[in-house]
Each structure stands twice: as structure tokens, then as C-alpha cells.
C-alpha positions, 0 to 999 in steps of 0.5 A: 317761082316766076315773077309776077312783075308787070303781069295783068291779073283780074281778081273778082270778088276783090272787095273783101275776104279772100279776094281782098287778101289776094289783091294785097298779096299779088300787088306786093309781088308787082302784079298789075291788078284789075279788081272787080266787085259790086261794092264800089266804095270798098273797092276804091278804098282798097285801090287807094290803100294799095297805091299809097303803099306802093313803096313796099312793093318787091320790085323796081319802078315803075310801081304796079297799077291798080284798076278798080272796076265796079262790076256784077259778074252775073251781068253780061255787060259788066263782064264784057266791060271788065275784060274790055277795060283790062285790055284797053289798059294792059293789052293782055291778060296774064291771070284770072282769079275767079273768086266771086261767090256766095253760099245758100244754106238750108234743107234741099226740100225747102230752098226755092228752086229760084234761089238754087238757080241764083247760087249756080248763076253766081258761083258757076255760070257767071264764072264760066261766062267770064272765063269764056271772054278771057280764054281767047286772049290767053289762047292768042298769047299762048300763055296765062293762068286761070285760078278758080276758087272752089272749096273743100265743099267741092269734094265734101257735101254737107247737110244744109249746105248742099246747094252751095256745095253742088256749085263747088262740085260742078266747079271741080268738073269744069276746072278739070275739063278746062285744064285739059283744053287749055293745055293745048295752048299753054294756058294753065288752070288751077283749083283752090280748095279753101276750108273754113276761112274767117271772112264775111262769107258766113254772115252773107250766107246767113242773111240770104238763107234766113227766110228758109232757116227761120221757117225750117219746120221739122229741120229747125232743131237740127239746123240750130245744132248745126249752126251752134257747131259751125260757130264753134268751128271758128276755133280752127278757121283759117285766115284769108291770107293763107288762101291768098298765098295759095293763089299766088303760088298757083300764078307764080309756080313754074309748074303749079299743082292742079289743086291747092288746099288750106288750112290744115283742117281742109287737107285733113278732111280731104284726105279722110274723104279720099281714103275712108269708106264712104259710110264711115266718112259719112258717119264721122262727119255727121257726128261732127255736125251733131247729127246722127247718121244711120 
């Protein structure tokens, strides 16, 4: 493991869930954090908490710093400001954790195309645009890590979640292609594939998807069963700290893996997807969701 002491790391979506847990984990390792999120109050509360706990950081003085930047990464000016303030403060960017994102649920037939575009805008296009701003810095340094937070859904598309899953499928391809390009300049690119994690993600997905879900027509009984089983899945859900640990490993390992997945159920499902015949995997997964595959 290499030390993260003094390294400048940007974390998007840092005000809750995986982003918040990642901020705590990296700060404990001595990284200088640049935290970005839309919710200013929560972001600054996290900054105050970290700074007040700096005595527990695993390093000698000076203590790591925390720069909180209220930003919506779907906005070009906010992305530029995030990178500009990072460079003004630290003069370099050693890590970028692309974590911001949300999910839109519902049958493909019923989800408005504009909502689909919004999901791609946040989960993919804005992530790419921010990465494009960071790449020249890392390329000039001939060093850096780009960590994209994807999902098991990037490999396993599910009924009623295929809009979100499509954004994560696309992120798989972008990450793989970018990894080859950045290897020319000593920059490493890693993908994180979380499974079901206990965060606000599902609550937000339910809120943004409610107009479609509440008017699902012929899909209504299937969506109700899908939601019921999704609630039961909390029993196997992981904690954000598990993903934060993977992100730390992606940034700190001398030779990081191309992909990291957690918790255990995520690893199992990815292995099943890889080795089972597609028809058998589809049958199994649909039955698990209370749906009958043909």
C-alpha cells in the first residue's frame, strides 16, 4: 500500500452514503479532501466533523485539509469551479472519485425519454465532463487515480431498473476504454461495483420514480411484488463503509485491480452472471424478483 498522506482527492456526491463514508475513510488516511455535493449544509457539517476529529488521523502534522465545494456536477460552471478551487488550494489532483449519481425506476415503456436523459446526464455525461477537466492535470503530473463508482447493475440489468442499469453499463465501457488511454501517462483508472448498500439511494430513486410507478398500468402488480422483494433484500445489504474501503484500496494499492466488487452477494451474482448460461441466469434472477421468466 502507498500512503495517501498529503494527496489531493476529489470526492463527488460526498454529502451522504458511499461518498460520505469514503470521505471519512480517506481523511483517516491523511488525504487532503475536496468534497463536492449539492447539499451545502450537509457538506459543511461533514467538513466540520472531519476537522474536529483530525487528532485521530493516522499521520503526523500537518493534519489533512478538507475543502467543501457546493456544486452540481451536471452544471458546467460548477464542474470548472470544482477543479479550479482544487488547483488553487493544492496545485495538483492525485485522485478523483466519481461517486455522484441516482437511479430512475420503472418500465422502459413508461419512463419519459427526458427522465432517461436526466439519468444519463448525471450518471454518465457529467462524470465524463468532470473527468475531462481532471485528465490534463493528471497527464501533466504523469500520475493520478480515477475511481468510478459503478454498480453490479453495470453487468446485470434488471426489470424496472434498466434505465439506471444502462447508465452503469455505459460506465463500464467508458472506464475500460479510459484505462487504456490513461495508462500511456501513468494514470490508473479503476471501477467499483457495489451491490445493494444501505444508503439514501433507494429512497431517492422511489421519489424521482413515483410519477411512473404510481401510474404503472399493466405493470402495477409486478412492480408491487418487485418493491416488496427489494425491501426484503435489506437483509443482505452491505454498509457504505465496505465500499469506502474498496475505494481506499483503489487509490492506495500500488497495482490496483481493474474492478472491485462488494459486499459478498455482489461478488456471487457477478460470478453467476459470468459462468451461467444467459437463459439460466435470467430464469434464476427473475424468479428471485418474483417474476416468471419464460
